[in-house]
C-alpha positions as a Markdown table, in Angstrom:
| # | Residue | x | y | z |
|---|---|---|---|---|
| 1 | Unk | 7.9 | 111.0 | 44.8 |
| 2 | Unk | 5.0 | 109.3 | 43.5 |
| 3 | Unk | 5.6 | 110.2 | 40.0 |
| 4 | Unk | 8.9 | 109.9 | 38.7 |
| 5 | Unk | 8.1 | 112.2 | 35.8 |
| 6 | Unk | 7.4 | 115.0 | 38.2 |
| 7 | Unk | 10.6 | 114.5 | 39.2 |
| 8 | Unk | 12.4 | 114.3 | 36.3 |
| 9 | Unk | 10.4 | 117.5 | 34.9 |
| 10 | Unk | 11.5 | 119.4 | 38.0 |
| 11 | Unk | 15.1 | 118.3 | 37.9 |
| 12 | Unk | 15.4 | 118.6 | 34.3 |
| 13 | Unk | 16.6 | 115.2 | 34.0 |
| 14 | Unk | 15.9 | 112.8 | 30.7 |
| 15 | Unk | 16.1 | 109.8 | 33.5 |
| 16 | Unk | 16.7 | 109.4 | 37.1 |
| 17 | Unk | 19.9 | 107.7 | 37.7 |
| 18 | Unk | 19.7 | 107.1 | 41.2 |
| 19 | Unk | 17.4 | 105.8 | 43.9 |
| 20 | Unk | 15.2 | 108.9 | 44.5 |
| 21 | Unk | 15.0 | 109.1 | 48.3 |
| 22 | Unk | 14.7 | 112.6 | 49.9 |
| 23 | Unk | 18.5 | 112.6 | 50.7 |
| 24 | Unk | 19.7 | 111.9 | 47.1 |
| 25 | Unk | 17.0 | 114.3 | 45.6 |
| 26 | Unk | 18.2 | 117.3 | 48.0 |
| 27 | Unk | 21.8 | 116.3 | 47.0 |
| 28 | Unk | 21.0 | 116.6 | 43.1 |
| 29 | Unk | 18.8 | 119.8 | 43.5 |
| 30 | Unk | 22.2 | 121.1 | 45.4 |
| 31 | Unk | 24.7 | 120.2 | 42.5 |
| 32 | Unk | 22.1 | 121.1 | 39.8 |
| 33 | Unk | 21.9 | 124.6 | 41.4 |
| 34 | Unk | 25.7 | 125.2 | 41.2 |
| 35 | Unk | 27.1 | 127.4 | 38.4 |
| 36 | Unk | 28.8 | 125.8 | 35.7 |
| 37 | Unk | 32.6 | 126.5 | 37.0 |
| 38 | Unk | 31.4 | 125.2 | 40.6 |
| 39 | Unk | 29.9 | 121.9 | 39.2 |
| 40 | Unk | 33.0 | 121.2 | 37.2 |
| 41 | Unk | 35.2 | 121.9 | 40.1 |
| 42 | Unk | 33.2 | 119.3 | 42.3 |
| 43 | Unk | 33.7 | 116.9 | 39.6 |
| 44 | Unk | 37.3 | 117.6 | 39.4 |
| 45 | Unk | 37.6 | 116.9 | 42.9 |
| 46 | Unk | 35.2 | 114.0 | 43.3 |
| 47 | Unk | 36.6 | 110.3 | 43.9 |
| 48 | Unk | 35.6 | 107.3 | 41.5 |
| 49 | Unk | 31.9 | 106.6 | 42.6 |
| 50 | Unk | 31.1 | 110.2 | 43.3 |
| 51 | Unk | 32.4 | 111.4 | 39.9 |
| 52 | Unk | 30.6 | 108.8 | 38.3 |
| 53 | Unk | 27.2 | 110.0 | 40.3 |
| 54 | Unk | 27.7 | 113.4 | 39.0 |
| 55 | Unk | 28.7 | 112.6 | 35.5 |
| 56 | Unk | 25.1 | 110.6 | 35.4 |
| 57 | Unk | 23.4 | 113.6 | 36.5 |
| 58 | Unk | 25.0 | 115.7 | 34.2 |
| 59 | Unk | 24.3 | 113.2 | 31.6 |
| 60 | Unk | 20.9 | 113.1 | 32.3 |
| 61 | Unk | 20.3 | 116.8 | 32.4 |
| 62 | Unk | 22.1 | 117.2 | 28.9 |
| 63 | Unk | 19.7 | 114.8 | 27.4 |
| 64 | Unk | 16.4 | 116.3 | 28.9 |
| 65 | Unk | 13.9 | 117.9 | 26.9 |
| 66 | Unk | 11.3 | 120.2 | 28.4 |
| 67 | Unk | 7.7 | 119.0 | 28.2 |
| 68 | Unk | 7.1 | 121.9 | 25.8 |
| 69 | Unk | 9.8 | 120.5 | 23.2 |
| 70 | Unk | 8.6 | 116.9 | 23.6 |
| 71 | Unk | 5.3 | 117.1 | 21.4 |
| 72 | Unk | 5.9 | 117.9 | 17.7 |
| 73 | Unk | 3.5 | 119.8 | 16.1 |
| 74 | Unk | 2.1 | 123.5 | 15.4 |
| 75 | Unk | 4.2 | 126.6 | 16.7 |
| 76 | Unk | 2.3 | 128.0 | 19.7 |
| 77 | Unk | 2.6 | 131.2 | 21.4 |
| 78 | Unk | 3.9 | 129.4 | 24.5 |
| 79 | Unk | 6.6 | 127.7 | 22.4 |
| 80 | Unk | 7.2 | 131.4 | 20.5 |
| 81 | Unk | 7.6 | 132.9 | 24.0 |
| 82 | Unk | 9.5 | 130.2 | 25.7 |
| 83 | Unk | 12.1 | 130.2 | 23.0 |
| 84 | Unk | 12.0 | 133.4 | 20.8 |
| 85 | Unk | 15.5 | 132.6 | 19.4 |
| 86 | Unk | 14.0 | 129.7 | 17.7 |
| 87 | Unk | 11.6 | 131.7 | 16.0 |
| 88 | Unk | 13.0 | 134.8 | 14.4 |
């Protein structure tokens, strides 16, 4: 991928904790598309290196901020539409 920011936004990761080859990107996308229960089960049954990799993906996901949230500033209709619960 030519731009890591594009990849980070697409995967909703704060950082890319792996060498972004097409195979690993597909693996990460598949993992992130699982339900919470499926991801938890996969983590429980993963061995050392795989578990570390999956935990690093989960950590990068938790730390991610959507582009709309990255810049402080005025409240826009886009922000209100994206997060109505924040602006009640």
